C-alpha positions as CSV (number, residue, x, y, z in Angstrom):
1,M,17.2,90.0,51.5
2,R,20.7,88.4,51.2
3,K,21.2,88.4,55.0
4,G,17.9,86.6,55.3
5,R,19.1,83.9,52.9
6,L,22.4,83.5,54.8
7,R,20.6,83.1,58.1
8,F,18.2,80.5,56.5
9,A,21.2,78.6,55.1
10,N,22.9,78.6,58.5
11,L,19.6,77.5,60.1
12,H,19.6,74.4,57.8
13,K,23.2,73.7,58.9
14,L,22.4,74.0,62.5
15,I,19.4,71.8,62.3
16,A,21.4,69.1,60.4
17,L,24.1,69.5,63.1
18,V,21.6,68.9,65.9
19,F,20.2,65.8,64.1
20,Y,23.7,64.5,63.5
21,Y,25.1,65.0,67.1
22,G,21.7,64.2,68.8
23,L,20.8,61.0,66.9
24,F,22.6,60.0,63.7
25,R,26.0,59.9,65.2
26,Y,24.8,57.0,67.4
27,L,23.3,54.9,64.7
28,P,25.0,51.6,63.8
29,C,28.2,51.5,61.6
30,S,27.8,51.4,57.9
31,Y,28.7,47.7,57.7
32,F,26.1,46.6,60.3
33,P,23.5,44.3,58.7
34,I,20.3,45.9,57.6
35,L,20.5,49.2,59.6
36,G,24.0,50.0,58.5
37,P,23.3,51.2,55.0
38,V,20.4,53.4,56.2
39,S,22.6,54.9,59.0
40,K,25.3,55.6,56.4
41,K,22.8,57.5,54.2
42,L,21.4,59.5,57.1
43,R,24.9,60.6,58.2
44,Y,25.8,61.4,54.6
45,F,22.7,63.5,54.2
46,C,23.7,65.6,57.2
47,G,27.3,65.9,56.0
48,R,26.1,67.3,52.6
49,I,24.2,70.0,54.5
50,I,26.8,70.8,57.1
51,F,30.1,70.6,55.3
52,R,31.4,73.3,52.9
53,K,32.0,70.6,50.3
54,C,30.8,67.0,50.4
55,G,31.6,64.7,47.5
56,K,29.7,61.6,46.2
57,N,29.6,58.4,48.2
58,V,31.1,59.8,51.4
59,N,31.0,57.7,54.5
60,I,30.8,59.4,57.9
61,E,31.0,56.5,60.4
62,R,29.4,56.0,63.8
63,G,30.7,58.3,66.5
64,A,32.7,60.6,64.2
65,V,33.3,64.1,65.7
66,F,34.0,67.1,63.5
67,G,33.2,70.2,65.6
68,C,30.7,72.4,63.8
69,G,32.0,71.1,60.5
70,F,31.1,74.2,58.5
71,D,34.5,74.5,56.9
72,I,35.2,70.8,56.2
73,E,35.8,69.7,52.6
74,I,35.6,66.0,51.7
75,G,36.0,64.5,48.3
76,D,34.3,61.7,46.5
77,R,34.5,58.1,47.9
78,S,36.2,59.3,51.1
79,G,35.3,58.7,54.7
80,I,35.6,59.7,58.3
81,G,36.2,56.5,60.4
82,V,34.4,55.1,63.4
83,K,34.9,57.4,66.5
84,C,37.3,59.7,64.6
85,S,37.8,63.3,65.8
86,I,38.8,65.9,63.2
87,P,38.9,69.7,63.3
88,S,36.0,71.6,61.7
89,D,38.3,73.0,58.9
90,T,39.9,69.8,57.7
91,I,40.3,69.3,53.9
92,I,40.0,65.6,52.8
93,G,40.6,64.7,49.1
94,N,39.1,61.9,47.0
95,N,39.4,58.2,47.8
96,V,40.7,58.7,51.4
97,N,40.3,55.6,53.7
98,M,40.3,56.5,57.4
99,G,40.4,53.8,60.1
100,P,38.7,54.0,63.4
101,K,39.8,56.4,66.2
102,V,41.9,58.7,64.1
103,F,42.6,61.9,66.0
104,I,43.6,65.1,64.3
105,L,44.7,68.0,66.4
106,S,44.3,71.6,65.3
107,R,46.3,73.4,67.9
108,N,48.9,72.9,70.7
109,H,49.6,74.6,74.0
110,R,52.3,77.3,74.1
111,F,55.2,76.4,76.2
112,D,57.9,79.0,75.3
113,R,58.2,80.6,78.7
114,T,59.4,78.8,81.9
115,D,58.4,81.7,84.3
116,V,54.7,81.1,83.6
117,T,52.8,77.8,83.8
118,I,52.0,76.1,80.5
119,Q,48.3,76.3,81.3
120,S,48.6,80.1,81.6
121,Q,50.4,80.6,78.2
122,G,47.4,79.8,76.0
123,Y,47.6,78.2,72.6
124,Y,49.5,78.5,69.3
125,P,47.2,79.6,66.5
126,D,45.0,76.8,64.9
127,Q,46.6,75.0,61.9
128,Q,44.7,73.3,59.1
129,T,45.2,69.7,58.2
130,V,45.1,68.8,54.5
131,I,44.7,65.2,53.3
132,E,45.3,64.8,49.6
133,D,43.8,62.1,47.3
134,D,44.3,58.3,47.5
135,V,45.4,58.2,51.2
136,W,45.0,55.4,53.6
137,I,45.1,56.3,57.3
138,G,45.3,53.3,59.7
139,R,43.6,52.7,63.0
140,E,44.3,55.1,66.0
141,V,46.6,57.5,64.1
142,T,47.2,60.8,65.9
143,M,48.2,63.8,63.9
144,T,49.8,67.0,65.3
145,P,48.4,70.3,64.0
146,G,49.0,71.5,60.4
147,R,49.9,68.1,58.7
148,N,49.8,68.0,55.0
149,I,49.4,64.3,53.9
150,K,50.5,64.0,50.3
151,K,48.8,62.0,47.6
152,G,49.1,58.2,47.8
153,T,50.4,58.1,51.3
154,I,49.8,55.2,53.7
155,I,49.9,55.9,57.4
156,G,50.3,52.8,59.6
157,A,48.1,52.0,62.6
158,C,48.9,53.8,65.9
159,C,51.3,56.2,64.2
160,L,52.0,59.6,65.8
161,L,52.2,61.7,62.7
162,C,54.3,64.7,63.7
163,K,55.9,65.8,60.3
164,D,55.1,65.8,56.6
165,F,56.3,63.2,54.1
166,P,56.6,63.1,50.2
167,E,53.9,61.6,48.0
168,Y,53.4,57.9,48.0
169,S,55.2,57.4,51.3
170,I,54.5,54.5,53.7
171,V,54.8,56.0,57.2
172,G,54.6,54.5,60.7
173,G,55.9,54.6,64.2
174,N,55.9,56.9,67.2
175,P,57.3,59.4,66.3
176,S,56.5,59.0,62.6
177,R,59.2,57.9,60.2
178,L,59.4,57.0,56.6
179,I,59.2,53.2,56.2
180,R,59.6,53.3,52.4
181,S,58.3,54.9,49.3
182,R,55.6,53.3,47.2
183,I,57.1,54.6,44.0
184,S,60.1,52.4,44.2
185,N,57.9,49.3,44.0
186,E,56.3,50.2,40.6
187,R,57.2,48.1,37.7
């Protein structure tokens, strides 16, 4: 009986995935007049079924790609931005703002050997990206595999995030560098 329930649960996820990628992904952005709020609700409905964990008031924007999404966890009041691409095992905390066209990689090509083409060497194992609470990710940020974005971090637009930084950092550039800490500005 339990296997039957698991298959039925997976069937719900697959149906939601088909509706998301077949139709809801193409509906207008959440801020579009009249149709936007309805589109946001339909994508959220799919996310609640597909994702392992989907918090309250989550915004999955138009054109977002998340693989099968079965292992995604996303917290309350967080979002996946317009035309973003994230791996299907990403963990996103609460109150995370994500700008458009954010791209998170899950793996890289192997390139250790020079006697074999890079194409023939395969890939390094997949690495999970974790985005903690209260993070703001700017437009067109690209993240290399396995990033752990700490609480309160701001990542500037067009940043190539290739290493991890402490909590409450402001990060930018290509390659990424610490611009300053948000903690030093508290009064």
